[in-house]
C-alpha positions as CSV (number, residue, x, y, z in Angstrom):
1,X,-39.5,-82.9,-170.0
2,X,-42.2,-81.9,-167.5
3,X,-44.9,-82.4,-170.2
4,X,-43.5,-85.8,-171.1
5,X,-43.7,-86.9,-167.4
6,X,-47.2,-85.4,-167.1
7,X,-48.4,-87.4,-170.0
8,X,-46.8,-90.6,-168.7
9,X,-48.4,-90.0,-165.3
10,X,-51.8,-89.5,-166.9
11,X,-51.4,-92.9,-168.6
12,X,-50.9,-94.5,-165.2
13,X,-47.1,-95.0,-165.1
14,X,-46.1,-95.1,-161.5
15,X,-42.3,-95.2,-161.9
16,X,-42.0,-91.7,-163.5
17,X,-39.1,-89.9,-161.9
18,X,-39.0,-86.1,-162.2
19,X,-35.6,-84.5,-162.4
20,X,-34.7,-81.5,-160.2
21,X,-34.8,-78.1,-161.9
22,X,-31.7,-77.3,-163.9
23,X,-30.7,-81.0,-164.1
24,X,-30.2,-82.3,-167.6
25,X,-31.8,-85.8,-168.0
26,X,-29.8,-88.7,-169.2
27,X,-30.6,-89.4,-172.9
28,X,-31.1,-93.1,-172.1
29,X,-33.9,-92.2,-169.7
30,X,-35.5,-90.0,-172.2
31,X,-35.5,-92.8,-174.8
32,X,-37.1,-95.2,-172.3
33,X,-39.8,-92.6,-171.4
34,X,-40.6,-91.9,-175.1
35,X,-41.0,-95.6,-175.6
36,X,-43.3,-95.8,-172.6
37,X,-45.6,-93.3,-174.3
38,X,-46.5,-95.9,-176.9
39,X,-46.6,-99.0,-174.7
40,X,-42.9,-100.1,-174.5
41,X,-41.9,-101.6,-171.1
42,X,-38.2,-101.9,-170.4
43,X,-37.0,-105.4,-169.3
44,X,-33.7,-107.0,-168.7
45,X,-33.9,-108.7,-172.1
46,X,-34.7,-105.5,-174.0
47,X,-33.9,-102.4,-171.9
48,X,-34.4,-99.9,-174.7
49,X,-37.3,-99.5,-177.1
50,X,-36.8,-99.9,-180.8
51,X,-36.4,-97.0,-183.2
52,X,-40.0,-97.2,-184.4
53,X,-41.4,-96.9,-180.8
54,X,-39.1,-94.0,-180.0
55,X,-40.3,-92.3,-183.2
56,X,-43.9,-92.9,-182.3
57,X,-43.3,-91.6,-178.8
58,X,-41.8,-88.4,-180.3
59,X,-44.8,-88.0,-182.5
60,X,-47.1,-88.4,-179.5
61,X,-45.1,-85.9,-177.5
62,X,-45.2,-83.4,-180.3
63,X,-49.0,-83.7,-180.4
64,X,-49.1,-83.1,-176.6
65,X,-47.0,-80.0,-177.0
66,X,-49.3,-78.7,-179.8
67,X,-52.3,-79.3,-177.6
68,X,-50.7,-77.6,-174.6
69,X,-49.8,-74.6,-176.7
70,X,-53.3,-74.3,-178.2
71,X,-54.9,-74.5,-174.8
72,X,-52.5,-71.9,-173.4
73,X,-53.3,-69.5,-176.3
74,X,-57.1,-70.0,-175.7
75,X,-56.7,-69.1,-172.0
76,X,-54.8,-65.9,-172.8
77,X,-57.6,-64.5,-175.0
């Protein structure tokens, strides 16, 4: 979840709320954040992103995890 929020902050999202350590995030908030990764903006008319946007957000988050892990392994060597 920290990586998801770091990526969102790097994209310029100002309303990213970090959860306290040990606190499980609400699944609705995670879905909204995944949609934000690919340009979805919640509104009163459409509060949740569609399935395609959530899927694209998951793919982008997976890529960020792979990059983080690759950089971490390079630093260890």
